[in-house]
C-alpha positions as a Markdown table, in Angstrom:
| # | Residue | x | y | z |
|---|---|---|---|---|
| 1 | Unk | 1.0 | 51.7 | 32.3 |
| 2 | Unk | -0.2 | 48.6 | 34.1 |
| 3 | Unk | -3.3 | 48.5 | 31.8 |
| 4 | Unk | -1.1 | 48.7 | 28.7 |
| 5 | Unk | 1.1 | 45.9 | 29.9 |
| 6 | Unk | -1.9 | 43.7 | 30.8 |
| 7 | Unk | -3.4 | 44.2 | 27.3 |
| 8 | Unk | 0.0 | 43.4 | 25.7 |
| 9 | Unk | 0.3 | 40.1 | 27.7 |
| 10 | Unk | -3.3 | 39.1 | 26.7 |
| 11 | Unk | -2.5 | 39.6 | 23.0 |
| 12 | Unk | 0.7 | 37.6 | 23.3 |
| 13 | Unk | -1.0 | 34.7 | 25.2 |
| 14 | Unk | -3.9 | 34.7 | 22.8 |
| 15 | Unk | -1.6 | 34.5 | 19.8 |
| 16 | Unk | 0.6 | 31.8 | 21.4 |
| 17 | Unk | -2.5 | 29.7 | 22.2 |
| 18 | Unk | -3.4 | 29.5 | 18.5 |
| 19 | Unk | 0.1 | 28.4 | 17.4 |
| 20 | Unk | 0.8 | 24.6 | 17.1 |
| 21 | Unk | 3.5 | 23.4 | 19.5 |
| 22 | Unk | 4.7 | 20.4 | 17.5 |
| 23 | Unk | 7.7 | 19.8 | 19.7 |
| 24 | Unk | 5.4 | 19.0 | 22.6 |
| 25 | Unk | 2.3 | 17.8 | 20.8 |
| 26 | Unk | 3.2 | 15.2 | 18.2 |
| 27 | Unk | -0.5 | 14.4 | 17.6 |
| 28 | Unk | -0.8 | 17.8 | 15.8 |
| 29 | Unk | 1.7 | 16.7 | 13.1 |
| 30 | Unk | -0.3 | 15.7 | 9.9 |
| 31 | Unk | -1.0 | 12.1 | 9.3 |
| 32 | Unk | -0.5 | 10.1 | 6.1 |
| 33 | Unk | -2.6 | 7.0 | 5.8 |
| 34 | Unk | -3.7 | 4.5 | 3.2 |
| 35 | Unk | -7.3 | 3.4 | 2.6 |
| 36 | Unk | -8.5 | 0.9 | 0.1 |
| 37 | Unk | -11.5 | 1.4 | -2.2 |
| 38 | Unk | -14.4 | -0.9 | -1.5 |
| 39 | Unk | -14.8 | -3.8 | -3.9 |
| 40 | Unk | -16.8 | -7.1 | -4.2 |
| 41 | Unk | -13.5 | -8.9 | -4.8 |
| 42 | Unk | -12.3 | -8.5 | -1.3 |
| 43 | Unk | -13.4 | -7.6 | 2.2 |
| 44 | Unk | -12.1 | -5.1 | 4.7 |
| 45 | Unk | -11.4 | -6.5 | 8.2 |
| 46 | Unk | -12.1 | -4.6 | 11.4 |
| 47 | Unk | -8.4 | -3.7 | 11.6 |
| 48 | Unk | -8.6 | -2.1 | 8.2 |
| 49 | Unk | -6.7 | -4.9 | 6.4 |
| 50 | Unk | -7.7 | -6.0 | 2.9 |
| 51 | Unk | -8.7 | -9.7 | 3.0 |
| 52 | Unk | -8.4 | -11.6 | -0.2 |
| 53 | Unk | -9.5 | -15.2 | -0.7 |
| 54 | Unk | -7.2 | -17.7 | -2.5 |
| 55 | Unk | -9.8 | -18.1 | -5.3 |
| 56 | Unk | -9.8 | -14.4 | -6.0 |
| 57 | Unk | -6.0 | -14.1 | -5.8 |
| 58 | Unk | -5.5 | -17.0 | -8.2 |
| 59 | Unk | -7.5 | -15.1 | -10.9 |
| 60 | Unk | -5.2 | -12.1 | -10.6 |
| 61 | Unk | -6.5 | -8.9 | -8.9 |
| 62 | Unk | -5.6 | -5.3 | -8.8 |
| 63 | Unk | -6.4 | -3.3 | -5.7 |
| 64 | Unk | -7.2 | 0.4 | -5.7 |
| 65 | Unk | -6.4 | 2.6 | -2.8 |
| 66 | Unk | -5.7 | 6.2 | -1.9 |
| 67 | Unk | -3.1 | 8.0 | 0.2 |
| 68 | Unk | -4.9 | 10.5 | 2.5 |
| 69 | Unk | -3.6 | 13.3 | 4.6 |
| 70 | Unk | -5.2 | 14.2 | 7.9 |
| 71 | Unk | -4.2 | 17.8 | 8.5 |
| 72 | Unk | -5.8 | 19.7 | 11.4 |
| 73 | Unk | -3.3 | 22.6 | 11.3 |
| 74 | Unk | -4.3 | 24.1 | 8.0 |
| 75 | Unk | -0.6 | 25.0 | 7.6 |
| 76 | Unk | 0.6 | 22.4 | 5.1 |
| 77 | Unk | 2.0 | 23.8 | 1.8 |
| 78 | Unk | 4.1 | 20.8 | 0.7 |
| 79 | Unk | 3.0 | 17.2 | 1.2 |
| 80 | Unk | 5.4 | 14.4 | 0.1 |
| 81 | Unk | 4.4 | 10.8 | 1.0 |
| 82 | Unk | 6.7 | 7.9 | -0.1 |
| 83 | Unk | 5.2 | 4.5 | 0.3 |
| 84 | Unk | 6.3 | 0.9 | -0.5 |
| 85 | Unk | 5.7 | -2.8 | -0.2 |
| 86 | Unk | 8.8 | -4.8 | 0.6 |
| 87 | Unk | 7.4 | -7.9 | -1.1 |
| 88 | Unk | 7.2 | -8.0 | -4.9 |
| 89 | Unk | 4.1 | -10.3 | -4.7 |
| 90 | Unk | 2.2 | -7.0 | -4.1 |
| 91 | Unk | 3.4 | -4.7 | -6.8 |
| 92 | Unk | 2.8 | -1.0 | -6.7 |
| 93 | Unk | 1.8 | -0.7 | -10.3 |
| 94 | Unk | 0.3 | 2.7 | -11.1 |
| 95 | Unk | -0.5 | 6.0 | -9.5 |
| 96 | Unk | -3.0 | 8.6 | -10.8 |
| 97 | Unk | -1.6 | 12.1 | -10.5 |
| 98 | Unk | -4.5 | 14.5 | -9.8 |
| 99 | Unk | -2.6 | 17.3 | -11.4 |
| 100 | Unk | -1.6 | 15.8 | -14.8 |
| 101 | Unk | 1.1 | 17.4 | -16.9 |
| 102 | Unk | -1.0 | 17.3 | -20.0 |
| 103 | Unk | -4.5 | 18.7 | -20.6 |
| 104 | Unk | -6.3 | 15.7 | -19.0 |
| 105 | Unk | -9.1 | 16.6 | -16.6 |
| 106 | Unk | -8.0 | 17.4 | -13.1 |
| 107 | Unk | -9.2 | 14.9 | -10.4 |
| 108 | Unk | -10.8 | 15.8 | -7.1 |
| 109 | Unk | -8.1 | 15.5 | -4.3 |
| 110 | Unk | -7.3 | 16.8 | -0.8 |
| 111 | Unk | -6.1 | 20.2 | -1.9 |
| 112 | Unk | -7.8 | 20.7 | -5.3 |
| 113 | Unk | -8.2 | 24.4 | -6.1 |
| 114 | Unk | -11.5 | 25.8 | -7.3 |
| 115 | Unk | -12.8 | 28.9 | -9.1 |
| 116 | Unk | -15.5 | 31.2 | -7.8 |
| 117 | Unk | -18.1 | 28.7 | -9.0 |
| 118 | Unk | -16.5 | 25.7 | -7.3 |
| 119 | Unk | -15.1 | 24.2 | -10.4 |
| 120 | Unk | -11.7 | 22.5 | -10.0 |
| 121 | Unk | -8.9 | 24.5 | -11.7 |
| 122 | Unk | -5.2 | 23.9 | -12.1 |
| 123 | Unk | -4.4 | 26.8 | -9.7 |
| 124 | Unk | -0.9 | 27.2 | -8.3 |
| 125 | Unk | -0.4 | 23.7 | -7.0 |
| 126 | Unk | 2.1 | 21.5 | -8.8 |
| 127 | Unk | 3.2 | 17.9 | -8.2 |
| 128 | Unk | 5.9 | 15.2 | -8.9 |
| 129 | Unk | 5.2 | 11.5 | -9.2 |
| 130 | Unk | 7.7 | 8.7 | -9.5 |
| 131 | Unk | 7.4 | 4.9 | -9.3 |
| 132 | Unk | 10.6 | 3.0 | -8.4 |
| 133 | Unk | 9.9 | -0.5 | -9.6 |
| 134 | Unk | 13.2 | -1.8 | -8.4 |
| 135 | Unk | 12.3 | -1.1 | -4.7 |
| 136 | Unk | 8.5 | -1.1 | -5.2 |
| 137 | Unk | 8.2 | 2.5 | -4.0 |
| 138 | Unk | 5.9 | 5.3 | -5.1 |
| 139 | Unk | 7.0 | 8.9 | -4.4 |
| 140 | Unk | 4.6 | 11.8 | -4.7 |
| 141 | Unk | 4.9 | 15.5 | -3.9 |
| 142 | Unk | 2.1 | 18.1 | -3.9 |
| 143 | Unk | 3.2 | 21.7 | -3.3 |
| 144 | Unk | 2.7 | 25.3 | -4.2 |
| 145 | Unk | 4.6 | 26.3 | -7.3 |
| 146 | Unk | 6.6 | 28.9 | -5.4 |
| 147 | Unk | 9.1 | 27.9 | -2.7 |
| 148 | Unk | 7.6 | 28.5 | 0.8 |
| 149 | Unk | 4.2 | 29.1 | -0.8 |
| 150 | Unk | 1.1 | 29.8 | 1.2 |
| 151 | Unk | -0.7 | 27.0 | 3.0 |
| 152 | Unk | -3.1 | 24.7 | 1.0 |
| 153 | Unk | -6.8 | 25.2 | 1.2 |
| 154 | Unk | -8.8 | 22.0 | 1.7 |
| 155 | Unk | -11.1 | 20.9 | -1.1 |
| 156 | Unk | -13.5 | 19.2 | 1.2 |
| 157 | Unk | -14.7 | 19.9 | 4.7 |
| 158 | Unk | -11.7 | 18.0 | 6.0 |
| 159 | Unk | -8.3 | 17.4 | 4.3 |
| 160 | Unk | -9.0 | 13.6 | 4.1 |
| 161 | Unk | -12.5 | 13.9 | 2.6 |
| 162 | Unk | -10.7 | 13.3 | -0.7 |
| 163 | Unk | -7.4 | 11.4 | -1.2 |
| 164 | Unk | -4.1 | 13.2 | -1.9 |
| 165 | Unk | -3.5 | 10.6 | -4.7 |
| 166 | Unk | -4.8 | 7.2 | -5.7 |
| 167 | Unk | -2.8 | 4.2 | -6.9 |
| 168 | Unk | -3.1 | 0.5 | -7.9 |
| 169 | Unk | -1.6 | -2.6 | -6.3 |
| 170 | Unk | -1.3 | -5.8 | -8.4 |
| 171 | Unk | -1.5 | -9.1 | -6.5 |
| 172 | Unk | 0.6 | -11.9 | -8.0 |
| 173 | Unk | -1.5 | -15.0 | -8.9 |
| 174 | Unk | 0.8 | -17.2 | -6.9 |
| 175 | Unk | 1.1 | -14.9 | -3.9 |
| 176 | Unk | 1.8 | -16.9 | -0.7 |
| 177 | Unk | -0.8 | -16.8 | 2.0 |
| 178 | Unk | -0.1 | -14.5 | 4.9 |
| 179 | Unk | 0.0 | -10.7 | 5.5 |
| 180 | Unk | 1.7 | -8.0 | 3.5 |
| 181 | Unk | 2.4 | -4.4 | 4.6 |
| 182 | Unk | 2.2 | -1.4 | 2.4 |
| 183 | Unk | 3.8 | 1.4 | 4.5 |
| 184 | Unk | 5.3 | 4.8 | 4.4 |
| 185 | Unk | 9.0 | 5.4 | 4.4 |
| 186 | Unk | 10.0 | 7.6 | 7.3 |
| 187 | Unk | 13.7 | 6.7 | 7.2 |
| 188 | Unk | 16.0 | 5.4 | 4.4 |
| 189 | Unk | 15.5 | 1.6 | 3.9 |
| 190 | Unk | 16.8 | 0.6 | 0.5 |
| 191 | Unk | 19.9 | 2.9 | 0.1 |
| 192 | Unk | 21.5 | 5.7 | 2.2 |
| 193 | Unk | 20.3 | 8.7 | 0.1 |
| 194 | Unk | 16.7 | 7.4 | -0.2 |
| 195 | Unk | 14.1 | 10.2 | 0.2 |
| 196 | Unk | 11.4 | 9.7 | 2.9 |
| 197 | Unk | 8.0 | 11.0 | 3.6 |
| 198 | Unk | 7.7 | 14.6 | 4.8 |
| 199 | Unk | 5.4 | 17.6 | 5.2 |
| 200 | Unk | 6.3 | 21.2 | 5.2 |
| 201 | Unk | 4.2 | 23.7 | 7.3 |
| 202 | Unk | 4.0 | 27.5 | 7.3 |
| 203 | Unk | 5.7 | 27.8 | 10.7 |
| 204 | Unk | 8.6 | 30.3 | 11.1 |
| 205 | Unk | 8.6 | 30.6 | 7.3 |
| 206 | Unk | 8.6 | 26.9 | 6.6 |
| 207 | Unk | 9.3 | 23.9 | 8.8 |
| 208 | Unk | 9.7 | 20.3 | 7.6 |
| 209 | Unk | 8.3 | 17.5 | 9.7 |
| 210 | Unk | 8.3 | 13.7 | 9.5 |
| 211 | Unk | 4.6 | 13.0 | 9.3 |
| 212 | Unk | 2.7 | 10.5 | 11.4 |
| 213 | Unk | 1.9 | 7.5 | 9.2 |
| 214 | Unk | -0.5 | 4.5 | 9.0 |
| 215 | Unk | 0.0 | 2.0 | 6.3 |
| 216 | Unk | -2.3 | -0.9 | 5.3 |
| 217 | Unk | -2.2 | -4.7 | 5.5 |
| 218 | Unk | -3.1 | -7.1 | 2.7 |
| 219 | Unk | -4.2 | -10.5 | 4.0 |
| 220 | Unk | -4.2 | -13.5 | 1.7 |
| 221 | Unk | -6.3 | -16.4 | 3.0 |
| 222 | Unk | -6.1 | -20.0 | 1.8 |
| 223 | Unk | -3.2 | -22.1 | 0.3 |
| 224 | Unk | -2.0 | -21.9 | -3.3 |
| 225 | Unk | -2.5 | -25.3 | -4.9 |
| 226 | Unk | 0.9 | -26.9 | -5.5 |
| 227 | Unk | 2.9 | -24.3 | -3.5 |
| 228 | Unk | 3.5 | -26.6 | -0.5 |
| 229 | Unk | 6.3 | -24.5 | 1.1 |
| 230 | Unk | 4.5 | -21.2 | 0.5 |
| 231 | Unk | 7.3 | -19.4 | -1.2 |
| 232 | Unk | 5.3 | -18.1 | -4.1 |
| 233 | Unk | 6.7 | -20.7 | -6.6 |
| 234 | Unk | 5.6 | -24.1 | -7.7 |
| 235 | Unk | 8.7 | -26.1 | -8.5 |
| 236 | Unk | 10.7 | -29.2 | -7.7 |
| 237 | Unk | 11.1 | -28.3 | -4.1 |
| 238 | Unk | 7.3 | -28.6 | -3.7 |
| 239 | Unk | 7.4 | -32.0 | -5.4 |
| 240 | Unk | 10.0 | -33.1 | -2.9 |
| 241 | Unk | 7.8 | -31.9 | 0.0 |
| 242 | Unk | 5.0 | -34.1 | -1.4 |
| 243 | Unk | 7.2 | -37.1 | -1.7 |
| 244 | Unk | 8.6 | -36.6 | 1.9 |
| 245 | Unk | 5.0 | -36.4 | 3.2 |
| 246 | Unk | 4.1 | -39.5 | 1.3 |
| 247 | Unk | 7.0 | -41.4 | 2.8 |
| 248 | Unk | 5.9 | -40.3 | 6.3 |
| 249 | Unk | 2.4 | -41.6 | 5.7 |
| 250 | Unk | 3.6 | -44.9 | 4.3 |
| 251 | Unk | 5.8 | -45.4 | 7.4 |
| 252 | Unk | 3.0 | -44.5 | 9.8 |
| 253 | Unk | 4.8 | -41.3 | 11.0 |
| 254 | Unk | 2.9 | -38.1 | 11.9 |
| 255 | Unk | 2.4 | -35.6 | 9.2 |
| 256 | Unk | 5.1 | -33.1 | 8.6 |
| 257 | Unk | 2.7 | -30.6 | 7.0 |
| 258 | Unk | 0.2 | -28.2 | 8.6 |
| 259 | Unk | -3.4 | -27.9 | 7.4 |
| 260 | Unk | -2.8 | -25.3 | 4.7 |
| 261 | Unk | 0.3 | -27.2 | 3.4 |
| 262 | Unk | -1.7 | -30.5 | 3.2 |
| 263 | Unk | -4.4 | -28.6 | 1.3 |
| 264 | Unk | -1.8 | -27.3 | -1.2 |
| 265 | Unk | -0.1 | -30.7 | -1.6 |
| 266 | Unk | -3.3 | -32.6 | -2.6 |
| 267 | Unk | -3.2 | -31.2 | -6.1 |
| 268 | Unk | -5.4 | -33.9 | -7.7 |
| 269 | Unk | -8.1 | -33.7 | -4.9 |
| 270 | Unk | -8.2 | -37.4 | -4.1 |
| 271 | Unk | -7.9 | -36.8 | -0.4 |
| 272 | Unk | -4.3 | -38.1 | -0.1 |
| 273 | Unk | -0.8 | -36.8 | -0.6 |
| 274 | Unk | 1.2 | -39.3 | -2.6 |
| 275 | Unk | 3.5 | -39.7 | -5.5 |
| 276 | Unk | 0.8 | -38.8 | -8.0 |
| 277 | Unk | 0.6 | -35.3 | -6.5 |
| 278 | Unk | 4.4 | -35.0 | -6.8 |
| 279 | Unk | 4.3 | -36.1 | -10.4 |
| 280 | Unk | 1.6 | -33.5 | -11.2 |
| 281 | Unk | 3.7 | -30.8 | -9.6 |
| 282 | Unk | 6.7 | -31.7 | -11.7 |
| 283 | Unk | 4.6 | -31.7 | -14.8 |
| 284 | Unk | 3.3 | -28.2 | -14.0 |
| 285 | Unk | 6.8 | -27.0 | -13.2 |
| 286 | Unk | 8.1 | -28.3 | -16.5 |
| 287 | Unk | 5.2 | -26.4 | -18.3 |
| 288 | Unk | 6.1 | -23.1 | -16.5 |
| 289 | Unk | 9.7 | -23.5 | -17.6 |
| 290 | Unk | 9.0 | -24.1 | -21.2 |
| 291 | Unk | 5.9 | -22.2 | -22.2 |
| 292 | Unk | 6.2 | -18.9 | -24.1 |
| 293 | Unk | 2.6 | -17.9 | -23.4 |
| 294 | Unk | 1.1 | -16.4 | -20.3 |
| 295 | Unk | 1.4 | -19.0 | -17.5 |
| 296 | Unk | -1.8 | -20.6 | -16.3 |
| 297 | Unk | -2.4 | -21.4 | -12.7 |
| 298 | Unk | -2.0 | -25.1 | -11.7 |
| 299 | Unk | -5.8 | -25.4 | -11.5 |
| 300 | Unk | -6.2 | -24.0 | -15.0 |
| 301 | Unk | -3.4 | -26.2 | -16.4 |
| 302 | Unk | -5.0 | -29.4 | -15.1 |
| 303 | Unk | -8.6 | -28.2 | -15.5 |
| 304 | Unk | -9.3 | -28.6 | -11.8 |
């Protein structure tokens, strides 16, 4: 009898040791993260941030990135990231569903299914994709077609060898300098019933968890010519800033502008901030308010 009990205990302990204890080991919960595709139009800093120069931003640029899932449990059957940027200067424009509703080719992705020859097939996975432009949010869900389906099989050697989904971020030409966060929603932010990121795992049937998350930063370096107050607009308030600075200079007072603001204020590149800069800013502002065509940047408008 003792031998039978000992064998039973060993079996129980062995089985228990292979089960994930998410309540006590949060690091085991799958991770959603965002990674940008490499491009000659920007660089990637050591901290993973996308660094864009003012010259590049002024031309208009669209960034391409992927949402990845790091899943070491092999128990995920439903992955539902929701991500946003709180600033409309970085617009989440488009997402590329790897499981299209039409007959378009399937794209390689984290849980792409294959036939016996390794070719990607539609399989039993399904997906939902929605872009909320009002709140600048993308919602995506990849799941098995049946409720509480079996766990996904990874397409690559690791779940994040391929993205779960890819998407575009459009950078406004007049984006103020600074840092912008693109992040995952883990609690409602825009309205009470807002859906948030989740993962469902095959534990006790199915258990839903709030995933670990890592967003991405977009860093804009360099001032925007004419946008002295760095609010993303070039208007009469910037002209006022130029005139105030000119008055300070004429009365021998210290400058009221920092280095980037001074750079933005000298719109005619004569090395001084004066009434002529304010006049040019007002001319440009009038142009933006009256043109029916695509608005040029201040540099393009004055040919500078």
